[in-house]
Phi, psi and omega in degrees: 000128183243075177281129185270321189187167170279104185284318184196169168233147176248135186231133175274141184213139173278339186224096180297327181296326179296319177291325177297315179296312180298314184299314185276313188281332185251301185285333180088015172285171169248135186256139183217127174297136178223164178305121177091359179164227188222138175251134173252117184267146173232351183202205185286348179285161183293341178178152173243332170243125179247123184255121180253136180289131184208180181265011178213160178251110180191167174289142184246311186200155174249130180259116183257125190276131171248133191277328187230161178298320181295318179293324178295314179298320179293323178295318178296320178295323179294317177300318179295316180299324182274002177073028180275127177289113189243136186239126176291147179289148172281166177299323179293320178295318178295322181295316180299317184275352185055047182256143175289315176208154183197143170230160179225159181199169181248145173273175184296348175260004177089004176287136179272128177241144180237125177266118190238133176254118172069169180214158179246133182206152171280346183061029173296148179297133176291127178231113181277128176299337180266000178086011177292126184291337180165176178236158179277101185229250178063221185285359176265005183077185187273345183160224176217166180227142176247118187247150176286142178219074179298327172268073196294309184300316180293320181291318177301313180297321179298312183295325182275309188281330181262310185268348172085018177288156174242157181272130175269310177193179180210165175226154171250112182270128179236085187297338181251020180095180187295336180271353185271182180292155181257144172231130184269142171237121184240130184257125189237147179243162175231215192277048176206178187272357179296139185306314171209141174258344183215142166227145177249133178248127184282082180171174178274146174221110186304327182281357178082001183197141174280304174198161168253155176234135168236151186237138178248161190279348180221156177294328178302323181293329173295315178298318178298320179295321176299318178296317180296319180298316179296317181297327181274354183076022179289137181289126174282134180253341173197146179287171177298138179194175179236123183288147179291316190278309184258359177064017178288129171265120193202169167227167182238140178221156182285145174250167175295351183271358180089000174240179185257160170243121172272131185238111193220176180216145168085026180296148181292144169254130190247135167271104188293340176286347182239012184264137175251128178299142180216161171256125175263131182259001172224147183287317191221151174289328174198158175071209183056061174278100182283346184293340181289339182237283183298315183292342181275353183227111184296341180272351181231047180293122174279141183296347179255359187301314182267353177270340184285000000 
């Protein structure tokens, strides 16, 4: 399986207008009505976050990009060989995602993944209503996603053995201290230089996602986003800080979907032929106080809140 990048995420929403306000006024995306919902643009593509109208607010699916028809066919053959129940996309699903072709399936923890070939776009210039000059996307995808994996060993094996992800690093989360139970967090990479496009958290998350990450090209843009978030009354989920593993300087804020958005700058680019897997025993080099958001709400515990 040759997955190139995280192409997009699909989010279920009861209120599309709430995502439009958050996307444009706070995050600096541009919002556009599309068949079946709303597209939030970050670059020349028709959308990187696709919001579908539903009766609940939660994360719905991760779209994994395959670059060529031959690789897509090989990926489908691999899913069949491994006995994965695979479903072709409907015309409506392809239209919302602006995908040339797409299939979907579930991992052992019930997360929905979509294998997508190609994209459709007018290639209009991205113009942020908030003045953001752009996001770090391109061949590295739009960012990363952290998904719940209560069936951790099976899900980890699925992502590595079936989908072809590699491990960048891992953490052991101990929410009740050193004597308490352990929960593993594993950071995974695919066919690009971004430190991780996916992370798995060993536990349940009602919103279907711990957080998404988007990256901007300068530290000033992170500061501007913090100002916009405060002005809009957006709930802060973690203070500004710099992560130990991927060196991202970022803050976290609540989204209308019940999960967080990490907004950052300066993530590491990795030469995977020269990378050694490691365990990080601290979340951040400095900052990232998760107790202001996740730690303050027992129903939205971030897996790093008590580790930070």
